[in-house]
N, C-alpha and C positions, 0 to 999 in steps of 0.2 A: 445524504442531502438531508435538507430540513423537512421535520414532519408537517410543516405549513405547506409544503408544495401541493398544489393541485387541489387545497380544500377549498370549503366556503371560507369568506370573511371574517374574522375574528374581532372578538370585540376585546380591546384593548384592556379594560378593566380585568379582564381573564388572567392578565399577567402582572407580576411585581413592575413596577416602575422601574426599579433600580436593575432588573434584568433587561431592561429593553435599550436598544440605541439607536438615535438619530441618523442620519445618512452620513451627515459630515464625520460623526464619530467611527462609523462603518468604514468610511474612505480615509479616514487616518489610520484603522487598525490595519487595511488590507491590501491598502494603495491602489485601490479601484476609484476611479472618480466617480461622482454621484450621477452623471451622463450616462455611463456604461451600467451601473449598478440598476437604474431605471431602465435601460434597455434589456437588459438580462431578465427582469421580470416582467415588461412589458411582451416582448417580442419570444423568449425561450421558456416562461415559466419557471425558470430557475430557482427563483426566490419570490416569496408572497409575504412581503411585510405587514404587519396589522396598522390601522389606521386610527388616528385620532380623530374624533368628532370634527375637527379642522381639516383632515386629510392628511396630515403630516405622516409621513412613514418611519414606522419604527421597527427595528430590526432584534431579532432575538439572539441569544449566543449560538443557537444551531444554525441560523442564517448566515452569522458569520464564518462559521466553519463552512458552510456549504460555497461560501464565495472564495474560500482558501481551497477548496477543493476543485471548484471550478477554474482557477488560477493554474493550479499544479497540473490538471490535464491538458491546458490550453498550452502551460509550459514543455508539455511532451508532445506538442503538436497535434492535438486534436483540435478540428474546430470547435468553437463555441456551440453551433448547432446540433452537434452531437453529443454534448456533454450531458445533456440532460438524460438521454438512454442510459448511458451509460450509468450515472449516479442514481437512477432509478431502479435498475438491475441490481446492482451492488446490496441498495438497500432492501431489495426482496429478498436477496438470496441471505442476507443477514438476518433476515426475520425469520425465515424458513428454518434457520440452524437453532441447534440446540443451545440455549444459553449458556456460556461457560463459567461465568460469574452473575451471577442475577443481579447482585446488591449492589456492582458496581454502578455508578452514576457519571455522567459526563462532567458535572460538575467537581466528583473527586479527581477525575483526572485532570482537569485542569488546574487543581492545586497541585498536584504532581508536577504537572508541566511547569508551574510556576516555580517549584522548589529547583528543577532541573535547568530551568533557563536562569535562575538568579546565580547558581553555580557556575554556568559556561560564561555568563556576561563577566563574572568575578575573575576568571579563568583559575579556577579553585577545584584542583584534578581530585583531591582528597574528599571535599563535599560532594563533588561529584559523584565519587565512588560509592560513598555512604548512601545519598539518596536513592542511588541505582539499585543498589542490594536491597535498600528497603521497599523499593517498587517490586522486585524481584519477589520476595518474600510475602507481599500483599496480594499479587495477583497470577493468575495462570500467565503461561507465557504467551500465547495468542492476545491477549489484553494487554500485557507489559508494552509489548511491541505495535501491536497494531492501533492500539487505543490511546497510547501515551507517548512512547519515545518515537515511532516513525512520524506522526503529525507536527511533532517540534521539528524534529528533524527537518522536515518538509518545509516549515514556516520558515527556518533558518537559511534553508537553500534559496528561497524564493528572495531574500534579502541581500544574498549573497554580492551580487554586482554593486550594491550600494556602498559608498565610502563609509568606512566603520564597520561594517558588518560581515566582513570576509574572514577576519580572523575567529569569530564565535564559532561560525559553522566548522572550518577547518578544526578547530579545537574539540567540538563536539564530537564530529564525523572519525576525527583521529582515535579519540578516546572508545567509541561505539565499535569500531572494526577491531579494536585489540580486545576486547570484553567478547565478543560473538565469536572471533576466532578460537578463543581459548575456550568457550564454552561447545564448540563445533568439537576440537580436539578431543574435550573429553567424553565426547558420544561415542568415538569409533571404537566401540567394543566389540565389532563384527568384522574382521578382516577379509572374511570368505564371502559376504553376500554385502557386494556393494551396489551402489545406487550413485551415479554420476550428475551432477547438476551443473549446466553450463549455459552462459548469459549468449544470446544473441549479440553478434559485435555491436557496439554502439547503441545498444539500447537498453542500458542501465548503469546505474554507478554500482561499486565495490559493493558500500555497505548494503544495497537493497538485494543484491544477489546472495550475501554471507547470513542476511537476515532469514529468506527463505529458506536458505539450507537448513537452518535451526529449526525453522516452523514445520520442516516436512519430517524431522526426527522426534520420536524414533519410529520406524517402520519396520523392523526386526532386520534392517540392513543398516550398514555404515553409511551416511551420506558423502560423498566426497565432492566439495567444490572446487572446477576447476577454475583455473586465474581468467580475469578478464583478459578478453583477446586471443582466448581460444579459437581457433578456425575450426569451421564446422567441418571442412571436408577432411580434416587431419583425425576427426572423430574415431572413423573405422580402425585405425591403427592401435588408438588408446583403448579402444574396447576391447580389440583384440587382445591385449597384453592385461588388461584389468578385469575382463569378464563380467560387467555389469548385469544387475537385474533388470535395469533399465535406465537410459538415459531421458532426464528431463531438463528442457531447455526453457530458460527464463527471458522474460521481455517485460520491461515496465513501460514500453513505449509503445506508438501507434506503428502496427506495421510497416515497411516498405512494399514497394511495388513487388519486388520478387521474394518477399517472405513466405508466403505459402509454397512456392516453387520450391526453395530453399530447403524447408523443413520434409516437403514430400521427398527430394532427394536423396536427403540425409538419412530419412526413415527406410528407404530402400537400401542403403549401403550398409546398413547396420543388422547383425542378426538379434538384437534385444528390441524390444519396444521402446517407442518415441512417446513422451506426454509433452505438454506446454502448461509453464505455470506463470503466473504474474497477470499484471493487467492487460498485457498484450494478448493472452489466453481469452482474455472476456471478448476482445475484438475480433479474434478471429474462430470463434468458439461455430460460428454458423458455418464458415470454410470447410470445417473438418469435420461436421457434421457427417457422421455415418462412414467415417473413413478409419483406418487404423492408428490416427494420431489422436491421442486422448486430451482432452482441453482440462486442466484440474482448476482455472479460474484463479481468484487472487485473494479470495477471503482465507486469512490466517485460520479461522475457525474450522474450515471445511477442506481445506488441500490435503492434509495428512490422511483423512479418511479417505479423501478421494484417490489419493494415492494408494492407499492400501486396498482399495475395492479393484484399480486399476491392476496391481500387480497380481490381485488374485483371480483377473480374468473377470470381473464381476459388474466392472464399469461400464455403463452403456455408451460407447463413442458416437 
């Protein structure tokens, strides 16, 4: 969320002019019309552009990213009136987390995203693979995915339905799924200590699930990602044969009406503990407070540590 949200008015002179965008440019970059942008500002406080002396709104790059985050949550079915709370909570969690890579800046990440996007738009897999490798050699895993790769993937996904853009997202998504699957396979070096990661049916895309599996590694156990479409009611049979340390359920969508009860039934049917991860976990945290079901959250910098605490019985649920 933009660091301008909820703060006092700022002087436009505190920013470099080239770093600020007029409302028409923000509308072009995000696809959100000016009337909606002004409504998000006035009604919900989601963005707070700076003002010129004549009263014109100017938006920072952080504001543009906030608009894209709002769009992503609305795409997942969250009402715009509830998005502000989610963004604020996520920002607080990240601020309280120990920085993984203190010298990284959003400007650097945007440059990497630009290079990745150029390779995607050229459908140049060799160049995409080269830049992808450079990103991994420059940043920790959590920064690589949470701050660079997945925001770009999400931006392309938001344009997926527009003519001429679908092929770009499919190209990028296919490339990433192949690379993440390979990394997950290489991490399976503890066959006797398994952790199962499963998606709530219809609540995420495959790459989101695979990346979460990668972010959870290593936890002194081999993370096995079950395929999209795995039925929750069949997990007792699967767990009976695989004997996992725990089952982690992933969701990046708002919970359905029966999600809470489905997870409670699942927890009762398994002999191992159950945790929930992803942005769905953020939305259900209050519902499961004090229950045996742990909510690990969605921040890639925190979920591995919280999972370790959970497996050791030290996470307060």
